[in-house]
C-alpha positions in Angstrom: 135.2 95.1 97.5 135.7 92.8 100.4 134.3 89.3 99.9 133.3 86.9 102.6 133.2 83.0 102.2 129.7 82.5 103.6 128.0 79.1 103.7 124.6 80.4 102.4 121.2 78.5 102.4 118.5 80.1 100.2 115.8 81.7 102.4 113.9 83.9 99.9 113.0 83.3 96.3 112.2 95.0 85.2 114.2 96.1 83.0 113.7 95.9 79.1 115.0 93.8 76.2 117.1 91.1 77.8 115.8 92.2 81.2 112.2 91.8 80.1 112.2 88.3 81.5 111.2 88.2 85.2 114.1 88.8 87.5 114.2 85.5 89.5 117.0 86.6 91.8 116.2 86.9 95.5 116.3 90.3 97.3 119.6 89.4 98.9 121.2 88.4 95.5 120.1 91.7 94.0 121.5 93.7 96.9 124.8 91.9 96.7 125.0 92.5 92.9 124.3 96.2 93.5 127.2 96.4 96.0 129.5 94.7 93.5 128.4 97.1 90.7 128.9 100.2 92.9 132.4 99.2 93.9 133.3 98.5 90.3 131.9 101.9 89.3 134.0 103.6 92.1 137.2 101.9 90.8 136.5 102.9 87.2 135.8 106.5 88.3 139.1 106.6 90.2 140.8 105.3 87.0 139.1 108.1 85.1 137.1 105.6 82.9 134.0 107.6 83.4 131.7 106.0 80.8 132.3 102.5 82.3 131.9 103.9 85.8 128.5 105.4 84.9 127.3 102.0 83.5 128.3 100.3 86.8 126.5 102.9 88.9 123.4 102.7 86.7 123.3 98.9 87.1 123.7 99.3 90.9 120.7 101.7 90.9 118.7 99.2 88.8 119.4 96.2 91.1 118.9 98.1 94.4 117.7 101.6 93.8 119.5 104.2 96.0 120.1 107.9 95.7 123.9 107.5 96.3 124.2 105.3 93.2 122.1 107.7 91.1 124.2 110.7 92.2 127.4 108.9 91.3 126.0 108.0 87.9 125.2 111.7 87.2 128.7 112.7 88.1 130.3 110.0 85.9 128.1 111.0 82.9 129.1 114.6 83.5 132.8 113.7 83.6 132.3 111.7 80.4 130.8 114.8 78.7 127.4 113.2 77.9 124.9 116.0 78.6 121.8 114.2 77.4 122.4 111.3 79.8 123.2 113.7 82.6 119.9 115.5 82.1 118.0 112.2 81.9 119.4 110.9 85.1 118.9 114.3 86.8 115.2 114.3 85.8 114.8 110.8 87.2 116.5 111.8 90.5 114.0 114.7 91.0 111.1 112.3 90.3 112.3 109.5 92.5 113.9 111.3 95.4 112.1 114.6 95.8 112.8 114.7 99.6 116.5 113.9 99.4 118.2 117.3 99.7 121.6 116.3 98.4 120.1 114.5 95.4 117.7 117.3 94.6 120.4 120.0 94.8 122.7 118.1 92.5 119.9 117.3 90.0 118.8 120.9 89.8 122.4 122.2 89.4 122.9 119.7 86.5 119.7 120.7 84.7 120.7 124.3 84.9 124.1 123.7 83.4 122.9 121.4 80.5 123.0 123.0 77.0 119.7 124.5 75.8 119.8 122.5 72.6 118.6 119.3 74.2 115.2 118.0 73.4 113.0 116.9 76.3 110.7 113.9 75.8 108.0 113.1 78.4 106.9 109.4 78.0 103.6 108.3 79.6 102.6 104.6 79.8 99.3 103.1 81.1 101.4 100.5 82.9 105.0 100.9 84.3 107.3 100.6 81.4 111.1 100.6 80.6 112.4 102.7 77.7 114.9 102.4 74.9 116.2 105.2 72.6 117.4 103.7 69.3 117.9 100.3 71.1 119.8 101.9 73.9 118.3 101.1 77.3 117.4 104.2 79.3 118.7 103.8 82.9 116.4 103.7 85.8 113.3 101.7 87.0 110.1 101.1 85.2 107.5 103.9 85.6 104.3 105.2 84.2 105.9 108.6 83.4 109.5 109.2 82.5 111.6 112.1 81.1 114.3 111.6 78.6 116.6 114.2 77.1 118.2 113.6 73.6 120.4 115.6 71.3 118.5 117.0 68.2 117.8 114.4 65.6 115.5 111.5 64.7 115.0 108.6 67.1 113.0 105.5 67.7 111.5 105.4 71.2 110.5 102.0 72.5 108.4 101.2 75.6 108.6 97.7 77.0 106.6 95.7 79.5 106.7 92.2 80.9 106.3 89.0 78.8 108.2 90.6 75.9 105.5 93.2 75.1 106.7 96.4 73.3 105.6 99.4 71.2 107.8 101.8 69.2 107.3 105.2 67.7 109.7 107.5 65.8 110.2 111.2 66.7 112.0 114.1 65.2 113.6 115.8 68.1 114.0 119.6 67.4 116.6 121.7 69.3 115.3 123.6 72.3 112.0 121.9 72.2 109.9 119.3 74.0 107.5 116.4 73.1 105.1 114.1 74.8 104.6 110.4 73.8 101.9 108.1 75.1 102.1 104.3 75.0 99.4 101.7 75.7 100.7 98.3 76.8 99.5 95.4 74.6 97.2 92.9 76.4 98.7 89.8 77.8 97.9 86.7 75.7 97.4 83.2 77.1 97.6 80.1 75.0 94.7 77.7 75.1 95.6 74.4 76.7 95.9 71.4 74.4 93.2 68.8 74.9 94.3 65.7 76.8 93.9 62.7 74.6 93.4 60.5 77.7 90.1 62.2 78.4 88.7 61.1 75.1 89.5 57.4 75.5 87.4 55.0 77.5 88.9 53.9 80.8 90.1 50.3 81.0 88.4 48.1 83.6 90.4 47.8 86.8 90.3 44.7 89.0 90.3 45.6 92.7 91.9 43.2 95.1 90.7 42.9 98.7 92.8 45.0 101.0 95.5 43.3 103.0 94.9 42.9 106.7 96.7 45.6 108.8 100.0 44.6 110.2 100.8 44.5 113.9 103.7 46.9 113.6 103.1 50.4 114.9 102.8 53.3 112.5 105.3 56.1 113.1 104.2 59.6 112.3 107.0 61.2 110.3 105.7 64.7 110.7 104.8 67.1 108.0 107.3 69.9 108.5 111.1 70.4 108.0 113.5 68.8 110.4 114.9 71.0 113.1 118.6 71.0 111.8 117.3 73.1 108.9 116.2 75.7 111.4 119.5 75.6 113.2 121.4 76.0 109.9 119.3 79.1 109.2 120.0 80.4 112.7 123.7 80.0 112.1 123.4 81.9 108.8 121.6 84.8 110.6 124.5 84.8 113.2 127.0 85.1 110.3 125.2 88.1 108.9 125.0 89.7 112.3 128.7 89.2 112.9 129.6 90.6 109.4 127.3 93.6 110.0 128.9 94.4 113.4 132.4 94.2 111.9 131.4 96.4 109.0 129.9 99.0 111.3 133.0 99.1 113.5 135.3 99.3 110.4 133.1 102.0 108.9 133.6 104.2 112.1 137.3 103.6 112.1 138.3 103.6 108.4 138.5 106.3 107.4 136.4 107.9 110.3 134.8 111.3 110.6 138.0 113.1 111.6 139.9 111.7 108.6 137.1 112.8 106.3 137.1 116.3 107.7 140.9 116.5 107.5 141.2 115.2 103.9 138.0 116.7 102.4 137.8 120.1 104.0 136.7 122.6 101.3 136.2 119.8 98.7 133.0 118.4 97.2 131.7 114.8 97.3 134.3 113.7 94.7 136.9 113.6 97.5 138.5 110.1 97.6 138.3 109.8 101.4 134.7 110.9 101.4 133.9 108.3 98.6 135.6 105.6 100.7 133.5 106.5 103.7 130.3 106.4 101.6 131.3 103.0 100.2 131.8 101.7 103.7 128.4 103.1 104.8 126.7 101.5 101.8 128.4 98.2 102.5 127.1 98.3 106.1 123.6 99.2 105.0 123.6 96.2 102.6 124.7 93.9 105.3 122.0 95.2 107.6 119.4 94.5 105.0 120.9 91.0 104.5 120.8 90.4 108.3 117.1 91.5 108.5 116.2 89.2 105.6 118.0 86.2 107.2 116.4 86.9 110.6 112.9 87.2 109.1 113.4 84.0 107.1 114.7 82.1 110.2 111.7 83.3 112.3 109.2 82.1 109.6 111.1 78.8 109.3 111.1 78.2 113.0 107.5 79.2 113.7 105.6 77.8 110.7 107.8 75.4 108.7 109.8 73.3 111.3 108.3 70.1 112.7 109.4 70.2 116.4 107.3 67.2 117.3 108.8 64.6 115.0 109.8 61.3 116.7 113.5 60.6 117.4 114.1 64.3 118.0 116.5 63.6 120.9 118.5 61.1 118.8 118.7 63.7 116.0 120.0 66.2 118.4 122.8 63.9 119.4 123.8 63.1 115.8 122.9 66.2 113.8 125.6 68.4 112.3 126.6 71.5 114.1 127.0 74.8 112.3 129.5 77.2 114.0 130.0 80.8 112.7 133.6 82.1 112.7 135.0 85.7 112.2 138.7 86.4 111.7 141.4 88.0 109.5 143.3 86.3 106.7 144.5 88.6 104.0 141.5 90.8 105.0 138.5 90.3 107.3 136.3 87.2 106.7 133.2 85.5 108.0 132.5 81.8 107.4 130.7 78.8 108.8 132.3 75.5 109.9 130.4 72.3 110.6 130.6 68.8 111.9 128.4 66.1 110.6 
């Protein structure tokens, strides 16, 4: 995956088990993590390491849910000969993307091809929950109803919620059969605050001195908002994202381009390498567009509501404040960065 050295200011502030703690990453951080996972999955798929590829695609779908990532996870599990996971992902695809034609077609095809011996488990939760089968995390997002396929045998099914809450039940999965499991989330518990010992003690008498007479020096209002250079920094960041998005869009149209895809992939399915490269470039551009939108929205909020434009010494600050200048170029690959003077 192409990486850009971007000078980034933070503009914005569930899975189960280790992921049960609240995900404190910002939207932009999760989108970038999903892009990295998707590219890692594509490389593993090309190297025919299908199980590893499937794990990367499933993580990408968890960080930033998208039908493309879910379809690639299904194909990787199929190539790894894991029919129970293929069927589980296909059921999730039908539930989450019923209006996406490509996803629905692939999911239905996979469910028809899966062996009849699999046992289907429908799990219902009164609150959106994540699932584990014998301590193995089921891919996907938390939901109130999920479908899981398993090979015949005995399993422990665990439903998990926020704050470390969980419930487990065992099931005997018979071949060519189906079961329904219902879980109720435990209530959230809050600890009683400890009494403050200071409240029980009597206050000490306080001697109050007469106030000092006011000084003759004028009082300067320092303002209550952020200084304007913060806004200009955010504006420069938005410009960086916009430049990267424009470059990615142009590169997407040229490399490999529609004609190249038609030439290399005529008569082939979506596993064609050239087609996958084109999809990867399209996903990269979409991710950059999301990042640009987030940066633009944050900059607008910063400028309208949080910046103190009336603070004294503004003209002097303009003369001495640092300047943030975006730059786009090519050095062992395209890059976008910010340079500054202070």
